NUKE-564924 format. One record per residue (C-alpha): residue number from 1; residue in one letter; x negated, y negated, z negated. Coordinates in nm, 3 decimals. Each point is the difference from the previous one (the first is absolute). Example, Ala and Ser with C-alpha at 12.3 -4.5 7.8 and 13.67 -1.06 7.14 Angstrom:
BEGIN
<site><nr>1</nr><rest>a</rest><X>-1.230</X><Y>0.450</Y><Z>-0.780</Z></site>
<site><nr>2</nr><rest>s</rest><X>-0.137</X><Y>-0.344</Y><Z>0.066</Z></site>
end
This chain:
BEGIN
<site><nr>1</nr><rest>m</rest><X>11.955</X><Y>-10.495</Y><Z>-10.182</Z></site>
<site><nr>2</nr><rest>p</rest><X>0.246</X><Y>-0.233</Y><Z>-0.179</Z></site>
<site><nr>3</nr><rest>p</rest><X>-0.116</X><Y>-0.114</Y><Z>-0.343</Z></site>
<site><nr>4</nr><rest>k</rest><X>0.105</X><Y>0.175</Y><Z>-0.310</Z></site>
<site><nr>5</nr><rest>a</rest><X>0.308</X><Y>-0.089</Y><Z>-0.181</Z></site>
<site><nr>6</nr><rest>p</rest><X>-0.064</X><Y>-0.170</Y><Z>-0.356</Z></site>
<site><nr>7</nr><rest>q</rest><X>0.095</X><Y>0.241</Y><Z>-0.253</Z></site>
<site><nr>8</nr><rest>g</rest><X>0.141</X><Y>-0.261</Y><Z>-0.250</Z></site>
<site><nr>9</nr><rest>k</rest><X>-0.112</X><Y>-0.133</Y><Z>-0.335</Z></site>
<site><nr>10</nr><rest>e</rest><X>-0.114</X><Y>0.326</Y><Z>-0.142</Z></site>
<site><nr>11</nr><rest>g</rest><X>-0.243</X><Y>0.087</Y><Z>0.301</Z></site>
<site><nr>12</nr><rest>k</rest><X>-0.165</X><Y>-0.347</Y><Z>-0.001</Z></site>
<site><nr>13</nr><rest>n</rest><X>-0.056</X><Y>0.009</Y><Z>-0.396</Z></site>
<site><nr>14</nr><rest>a</rest><X>-0.143</X><Y>0.348</Y><Z>0.018</Z></site>
<site><nr>15</nr><rest>a</rest><X>-0.250</X><Y>-0.105</Y><Z>0.269</Z></site>
<site><nr>16</nr><rest>a</rest><X>-0.093</X><Y>-0.322</Y><Z>-0.186</Z></site>
<site><nr>17</nr><rest>g</rest><X>-0.036</X><Y>0.195</Y><Z>-0.335</Z></site>
<site><nr>18</nr><rest>k</rest><X>-0.258</X><Y>0.240</Y><Z>0.160</Z></site>
<site><nr>19</nr><rest>a</rest><X>-0.189</X><Y>-0.286</Y><Z>0.155</Z></site>
<site><nr>20</nr><rest>q</rest><X>-0.034</X><Y>-0.185</Y><Z>-0.340</Z></site>
<site><nr>21</nr><rest>k</rest><X>-0.101</X><Y>0.332</Y><Z>-0.165</Z></site>
<site><nr>22</nr><rest>a</rest><X>-0.282</X><Y>0.067</Y><Z>0.257</Z></site>
<site><nr>23</nr><rest>a</rest><X>-0.123</X><Y>-0.365</Y><Z>-0.033</Z></site>
<site><nr>24</nr><rest>k</rest><X>-0.027</X><Y>0.051</Y><Z>-0.368</Z></site>
<site><nr>25</nr><rest>e</rest><X>-0.192</X><Y>0.316</Y><Z>0.010</Z></site>
<site><nr>26</nr><rest>g</rest><X>-0.249</X><Y>-0.124</Y><Z>0.268</Z></site>
<site><nr>27</nr><rest>s</rest><X>-0.089</X><Y>0.259</Y><Z>0.241</Z></site>
<site><nr>28</nr><rest>g</rest><X>0.258</X><Y>0.252</Y><Z>-0.088</Z></site>
<site><nr>29</nr><rest>k</rest><X>-0.115</X><Y>0.340</Y><Z>-0.173</Z></site>
<site><nr>30</nr><rest>a</rest><X>-0.368</X><Y>-0.035</Y><Z>0.119</Z></site>
<site><nr>31</nr><rest>k</rest><X>-0.227</X><Y>0.115</Y><Z>-0.298</Z></site>
<site><nr>32</nr><rest>k</rest><X>-0.328</X><Y>-0.163</Y><Z>-0.089</Z></site>
<site><nr>33</nr><rest>k</rest><X>-0.282</X><Y>0.166</Y><Z>0.190</Z></site>
<site><nr>34</nr><rest>k</rest><X>-0.244</X><Y>0.212</Y><Z>-0.185</Z></site>
<site><nr>35</nr><rest>w</rest><X>-0.347</X><Y>0.010</Y><Z>0.081</Z></site>
<site><nr>36</nr><rest>s</rest><X>-0.153</X><Y>0.327</Y><Z>0.095</Z></site>
<site><nr>37</nr><rest>k</rest><X>-0.311</X><Y>0.128</Y><Z>-0.179</Z></site>
<site><nr>38</nr><rest>g</rest><X>-0.184</X><Y>0.043</Y><Z>0.319</Z></site>
<site><nr>39</nr><rest>k</rest><X>-0.189</X><Y>0.290</Y><Z>0.130</Z></site>
<site><nr>40</nr><rest>q</rest><X>-0.298</X><Y>0.084</Y><Z>-0.234</Z></site>
<site><nr>41</nr><rest>k</rest><X>-0.270</X><Y>0.238</Y><Z>0.121</Z></site>
<site><nr>42</nr><rest>e</rest><X>-0.080</X><Y>0.293</Y><Z>-0.229</Z></site>
<site><nr>43</nr><rest>k</rest><X>-0.299</X><Y>-0.042</Y><Z>-0.208</Z></site>
<site><nr>44</nr><rest>l</rest><X>-0.287</X><Y>0.241</Y><Z>0.114</Z></site>
<site><nr>45</nr><rest>n</rest><X>-0.219</X><Y>0.148</Y><Z>-0.258</Z></site>
<site><nr>46</nr><rest>a</rest><X>-0.321</X><Y>-0.027</Y><Z>0.181</Z></site>
<site><nr>47</nr><rest>a</rest><X>-0.322</X><Y>0.149</Y><Z>-0.147</Z></site>
<site><nr>48</nr><rest>v</rest><X>-0.275</X><Y>-0.261</Y><Z>-0.080</Z></site>
<site><nr>49</nr><rest>f</rest><X>-0.290</X><Y>0.251</Y><Z>-0.038</Z></site>
<site><nr>50</nr><rest>f</rest><X>-0.100</X><Y>0.316</Y><Z>0.220</Z></site>
<site><nr>51</nr><rest>d</rest><X>0.026</X><Y>0.318</Y><Z>-0.200</Z></site>
<site><nr>52</nr><rest>k</rest><X>-0.162</X><Y>0.311</Y><Z>0.146</Z></site>
<site><nr>53</nr><rest>n</rest><X>0.309</X><Y>0.169</Y><Z>0.126</Z></site>
<site><nr>54</nr><rest>l</rest><X>0.095</X><Y>-0.342</Y><Z>0.174</Z></site>
<site><nr>55</nr><rest>y</rest><X>-0.345</X><Y>-0.046</Y><Z>0.153</Z></site>
<site><nr>56</nr><rest>e</rest><X>-0.010</X><Y>0.352</Y><Z>0.134</Z></site>
<site><nr>57</nr><rest>k</rest><X>0.346</X><Y>-0.041</Y><Z>0.145</Z></site>
<site><nr>58</nr><rest>l</rest><X>-0.127</X><Y>-0.312</Y><Z>0.178</Z></site>
<site><nr>59</nr><rest>k</rest><X>-0.316</X><Y>0.165</Y><Z>0.126</Z></site>
<site><nr>60</nr><rest>k</rest><X>0.209</X><Y>0.294</Y><Z>0.154</Z></site>
<site><nr>61</nr><rest>d</rest><X>0.289</X><Y>-0.186</Y><Z>0.139</Z></site>
<site><nr>62</nr><rest>v</rest><X>-0.103</X><Y>-0.339</Y><Z>0.120</Z></site>
<site><nr>63</nr><rest>p</rest><X>-0.241</X><Y>0.109</Y><Z>0.264</Z></site>
<site><nr>64</nr><rest>n</rest><X>0.284</X><Y>0.192</Y><Z>0.172</Z></site>
<site><nr>65</nr><rest>y</rest><X>0.216</X><Y>-0.324</Y><Z>0.025</Z></site>
<site><nr>66</nr><rest>k</rest><X>0.002</X><Y>-0.145</Y><Z>0.353</Z></site>
<site><nr>67</nr><rest>l</rest><X>0.060</X><Y>-0.369</Y><Z>-0.133</Z></site>
<site><nr>68</nr><rest>i</rest><X>-0.182</X><Y>-0.098</Y><Z>-0.331</Z></site>
<site><nr>69</nr><rest>t</rest><X>0.051</X><Y>-0.323</Y><Z>-0.169</Z></site>
<site><nr>70</nr><rest>p</rest><X>-0.013</X><Y>-0.104</Y><Z>-0.356</Z></site>
<site><nr>71</nr><rest>s</rest><X>0.383</X><Y>-0.036</Y><Z>-0.007</Z></site>
<site><nr>72</nr><rest>v</rest><X>0.064</X><Y>0.345</Y><Z>0.139</Z></site>
<site><nr>73</nr><rest>i</rest><X>-0.219</X><Y>0.158</Y><Z>-0.263</Z></site>
<site><nr>74</nr><rest>s</rest><X>0.140</X><Y>-0.189</Y><Z>-0.294</Z></site>
<site><nr>75</nr><rest>e</rest><X>0.333</X><Y>0.106</Y><Z>0.130</Z></site>
<site><nr>76</nr><rest>r</rest><X>-0.070</X><Y>0.360</Y><Z>0.017</Z></site>
<site><nr>77</nr><rest>m</rest><X>-0.261</X><Y>0.069</Y><Z>-0.261</Z></site>
<site><nr>78</nr><rest>k</rest><X>0.198</X><Y>-0.239</Y><Z>-0.262</Z></site>
<site><nr>79</nr><rest>c</rest><X>-0.290</X><Y>-0.201</Y><Z>-0.077</Z></site>
<site><nr>80</nr><rest>n</rest><X>-0.047</X><Y>-0.373</Y><Z>0.024</Z></site>
<site><nr>81</nr><rest>a</rest><X>-0.147</X><Y>-0.189</Y><Z>0.294</Z></site>
<site><nr>82</nr><rest>s</rest><X>-0.343</X><Y>-0.099</Y><Z>-0.131</Z></site>
<site><nr>83</nr><rest>m</rest><X>-0.062</X><Y>0.378</Y><Z>-0.093</Z></site>
<site><nr>84</nr><rest>a</rest><X>0.102</X><Y>0.076</Y><Z>0.364</Z></site>
<site><nr>85</nr><rest>r</rest><X>-0.230</X><Y>-0.236</Y><Z>0.141</Z></site>
<site><nr>86</nr><rest>r</rest><X>-0.295</X><Y>0.119</Y><Z>-0.206</Z></site>
<site><nr>87</nr><rest>a</rest><X>0.087</X><Y>0.353</Y><Z>0.087</Z></site>
<site><nr>88</nr><rest>l</rest><X>0.006</X><Y>-0.059</Y><Z>0.372</Z></site>
<site><nr>89</nr><rest>k</rest><X>-0.341</X><Y>-0.180</Y><Z>-0.029</Z></site>
<site><nr>90</nr><rest>d</rest><X>-0.127</X><Y>0.309</Y><Z>-0.165</Z></site>
<site><nr>91</nr><rest>l</rest><X>0.139</X><Y>0.248</Y><Z>0.282</Z></site>
<site><nr>92</nr><rest>e</rest><X>-0.144</X><Y>-0.220</Y><Z>0.250</Z></site>
<site><nr>93</nr><rest>l</rest><X>-0.343</X><Y>0.009</Y><Z>-0.144</Z></site>
<site><nr>94</nr><rest>k</rest><X>0.016</X><Y>0.388</Y><Z>-0.025</Z></site>
<site><nr>95</nr><rest>g</rest><X>0.100</X><Y>-0.001</Y><Z>0.391</Z></site>
<site><nr>96</nr><rest>m</rest><X>0.347</X><Y>0.150</Y><Z>-0.078</Z></site>
<site><nr>97</nr><rest>i</rest><X>0.190</X><Y>-0.260</Y><Z>0.160</Z></site>
<site><nr>98</nr><rest>k</rest><X>-0.097</X><Y>-0.288</Y><Z>0.262</Z></site>
<site><nr>99</nr><rest>p</rest><X>0.119</X><Y>-0.351</Y><Z>0.008</Z></site>
<site><nr>100</nr><rest>i</rest><X>0.223</X><Y>-0.132</Y><Z>0.300</Z></site>
<site><nr>101</nr><rest>m</rest><X>0.008</X><Y>-0.362</Y><Z>-0.086</Z></site>
<site><nr>102</nr><rest>k</rest><X>-0.154</X><Y>-0.206</Y><Z>-0.286</Z></site>
<site><nr>103</nr><rest>h</rest><X>0.177</X><Y>-0.324</Y><Z>-0.112</Z></site>
<site><nr>104</nr><rest>s</rest><X>-0.032</X><Y>-0.182</Y><Z>-0.347</Z></site>
<site><nr>105</nr><rest>a</rest><X>0.356</X><Y>0.082</Y><Z>-0.065</Z></site>
<site><nr>106</nr><rest>q</rest><X>0.070</X><Y>0.341</Y><Z>0.131</Z></site>
<site><nr>107</nr><rest>v</rest><X>-0.238</X><Y>0.293</Y><Z>0.114</Z></site>
<site><nr>108</nr><rest>i</rest><X>0.124</X><Y>0.270</Y><Z>0.217</Z></site>
<site><nr>109</nr><rest>y</rest><X>-0.162</X><Y>0.343</Y><Z>0.003</Z></site>
<site><nr>110</nr><rest>t</rest><X>0.064</X><Y>0.323</Y><Z>0.225</Z></site>
<site><nr>111</nr><rest>r</rest><X>-0.122</X><Y>0.363</Y><Z>-0.073</Z></site>
<site><nr>112</nr><rest>a</rest><X>-0.365</X><Y>0.059</Y><Z>0.100</Z></site>
<site><nr>113</nr><rest>l</rest><X>-0.007</X><Y>0.281</Y><Z>0.253</Z></site>
<site><nr>114</nr><rest>a</rest><X>-0.263</X><Y>0.259</Y><Z>-0.032</Z></site>
<site><nr>115</nr><rest>g</rest><X>-0.137</X><Y>-0.041</Y><Z>0.374</Z></site>
<site><nr>116</nr><rest>s</rest><X>0.015</X><Y>-0.379</Y><Z>-0.006</Z></site>
<site><nr>117</nr><rest>d</rest><X>-0.283</X><Y>-0.237</Y><Z>-0.062</Z></site>
end
């Protein structure tokens, strides 16, 4: 393709004016970045003491779960994890659940079947 023909003085001045204007503004019409608040997890209102209803629900429901961990109990029963650990020790002593793996950080239980042991 042949080079474009010059448009005369007016074309050159308009292009030069646009270049100067852009240089003054910086990066054009870009706005300053606003920081996002980030995703915040909803605060859970967890129980810190067992009342009679919660303990009865725990004794009734938990022995039917396949996988039983303190985190599962605290999630489903809306109680804190230290309560869940104590409750699981209590259910283990009563023979309602049996441990699969014990570790200092996490204990995994499963339901105790009637014919086992």
